[in-house]
C-alpha positions in Angstrom: 104.8 117.8 109.2 107.9 118.5 107.2 108.9 121.0 109.9 108.9 118.3 112.5 111.1 116.1 110.4 113.5 119.0 109.9 114.0 119.8 113.6 114.0 116.4 115.2 117.4 114.6 114.9 117.1 111.1 113.4 113.5 111.5 112.2 113.0 110.8 108.5 109.3 111.0 108.3 106.2 111.9 110.4 102.5 111.6 110.3 99.6 112.8 112.6 96.6 110.5 112.7 93.5 110.9 114.8 91.4 107.8 115.6 88.2 107.5 117.5 86.7 104.7 119.7 85.2 103.1 116.6 88.7 102.9 114.9 87.6 105.6 112.4 90.9 107.2 111.3 91.7 110.5 109.8 95.2 111.4 108.7 95.6 115.1 109.6 99.1 115.5 108.1 102.1 113.6 106.8 105.6 114.8 105.9 105.5 112.8 102.6 103.8 110.0 100.7 105.9 107.4 102.4 104.8 108.4 105.9 101.2 108.4 104.7 101.6 104.9 103.2 103.2 103.5 106.4 100.3 104.8 108.5 97.7 103.3 106.1 99.5 99.9 106.3 99.5 100.1 110.1 95.8 100.9 110.1 95.0 98.1 107.6 97.0 95.4 109.4 96.4 96.8 112.9 100.1 96.3 113.5 103.1 98.5 114.0 104.2 101.2 116.5 101.1 103.4 116.0 98.7 100.5 116.3 100.5 99.2 119.4 100.4 102.6 121.1 96.7 103.0 120.4 96.0 99.5 121.8 98.0 100.4 125.0 95.9 103.5 125.4 92.7 101.6 124.9 93.8 99.1 127.6 94.6 102.0 130.0 91.2 103.5 129.5 89.4 100.2 129.8 91.3 99.2 132.9 92.4 95.8 131.5 
């Protein structure tokens, strides 16, 4: 993930997280510990940009 941060202007950190329908989560990669921590907080609180994006996708799939 560090390569992503290096080539995208204005990006300080990045993480790739996979989540299934049951909200099981697996962090595949993170550019650093800070990015990993931010993702964990979003998952725990179910808040933040990643959580909001996943909620929007779930609404699209469910049709609501």
